[in-house]
N, C-alpha and C positions, 0 to 999 in steps of 0.2 A: 811469263807466258801470257799472251793475250787471248781473251775469249772472243770469238766471233759471234755474230748475231745468232747463228744456229745453236752454238754451245750455250748461249745465254737462255734461249728458249727451252732447250733441253733441261738446263739447271733449274729454271723457273718451274717447269712442268714437274720435275722431280720434287722440288720443295712443296709445290701445291699438292702433289700426290701424298707426300708425307704428312702434310697438314690434315688432309681429308682422312687418311688412315688413322692418324692420332686422334682426331675428333671422334671418329667412329669407335675407336678402342676405349678412349678415356671418358667420353661424354655420352654418346648415343647408346652404346651397348648397355651400360648400367641403367640408363633411363628407360631403355626398352624393358629391362627386367622389372623396374618399378611399375611401368605401365601394365605389364602382365599381372603383377601382384594386385594392382588396383582393380583390374578387370575381374579378377577372382573375388575380391572383396565386394565389388558391386553386385556380382552374381549371387553371392551369399546373402547380401542384404535384400536383394529382390526376392529371393526364395523365402526369407523370413517374413517380408511384407505380404507375399502371396499366401503364406500359411496363416496369417492373421485375418480370418474372415469374420467380419462383424455381421451378426445375424439380427433379424428383426426382434427376436426374443431377447437378445442381449440389450438392445436399445430400450425395449419396454421395461426390462428389469432395472436399467440405469435410471429411467424416468421415474419409476416407482421409488427408487432409493432417494432420488432428489426430493420428491414430495415428502417422504418420511423425514429426511434431514431438515427440510424447511419447517415442517410442523414442530420438530423437536427444538429447533432454534427459536421459534416463536414462543414456545412454552417456557423456555429457559430465560428469555429476556424480552420484556415488552418494549416496543419501540416508543410507545407513548403512554401517558397516564390520563385518567379522567380529569376533566376540568376542575372538579371539586377536590382534588387530592393534593393541592399545593402544601397543606400542612404536613401531609405524609412525606412529600418530597423534601421539605425543610428538615423534618426529623431524620430522614435517611442521610441527608447531607451533614447535619450536625454530628451524627454518630460517626460518620466516616471522617470528618474533620478531626474529631477528638481521637479517633483510632489512629490517625496519622500524626499525633502529637502536635497539632497546630492549635492555636488559640483564636477564637472568634472575637475580634475587637469591636465589631459593630454588627447589629442584626442583619441577617440575610434578607435582602430586599428584592422581591420579584417585581418585574416591570408591570405595574398596574395597568398602564395603557394597553399593553399587549394582552393582559389577562381579560380585560373588559373593554374591547374595542367599541368604537362608536357604531352602533347598528345603522344609523342614518347615513353614514359615510358611503361614498362610492365604492362598490365592491370591485377590487382588482382581481381579474380572473387569471392573472399570470403568477399569483403567489402560491407558495407551498400549501397554504391553508385551503385555497379554493380548489386546488388540484387533488389534494389527498385527504382533506378533512382534519389535518394535523397542523397545529399552530405552534411555532417555536416561541418560547418564553425565556427571556434573559433574566438572570438573577445575579445581583451584585453582592459581593461579600468582601469584608476586610479581615485579613488573618495575620497572625504573627507566628513565626517559627523559622526553622532552618531550611536551607535550600533542599537538603535531603528529604525533609518531611514534606515539602511541597511536591517534590518528584513522586514520593510514595503516594500522596493524595491523588495526583493526576493519573498515575498508573493504575490506581484502584478503580477508575471509572469503568473498567471492563467488568468489575464485580457488582456493579449497581443493578438493581432489579428493573431498571428502565434505562432508556438511552439518555446519555448526558454527554455534552461536549464542552470543552473549554473554549472561551473566547479570548478577550483581551486580558493580559496579565501585566501588571505594573509592580515592579519590585523596587523597594527603597530600603535604606538602613541609615542609622546614624551612629555616632561614636558611643552612645550610651547603650544601644541595643546590640551592636555587633558581637557575635556572629548571627544573631537573630535578624530576621528580615521582616519588613512590613510589606504585606502582599495584598494588593487590590486585584480582585479576580472577578471576571464575568463568566458564568457558565450558562449553557442553554439546555433546557429540557423541552420536551415536545408533548403537548396536551391534545387530546381528542376533542374536536369541536362538536358540540351537541346540536 
């Protein structure tokens, strides 16, 4: 049996109607429910946001708490040390090195040029020293110990009574020392410029 043009159009229309009904039943209708659920969730979140009123007194209280916390932080760790306290810094470093089971193989050497800069030299206004009154001083040291001891030493920087940061670290070993390491390390401390 052959289908004519009219029967083909009717069949195509029926198939199209079935596709549209199937799309509505299997795709659009479930998505419509999800959209309703999302709208309910959005309305709940908007109610929660509107109930959170930040008042001026809350802001004042938070600012006061920030000031208190900053003062507490300043008293617990000093960012810088006085210029004449390099011996104190070396003593703290040596104690910490020994507490980390490392051995000092050469004396700790602060950068003398940074400690006593040429006062007649041109003053660079873009440096940390000119902006803050704090001068970074690098100190070189040679140590011996295990990798774990080195990590313990570096992690202990947070417990120092002043700000200290690690710079360049060079690690070597040889057949006679292994598993011990030879460690050349540069650390930075910060001194107040008088």
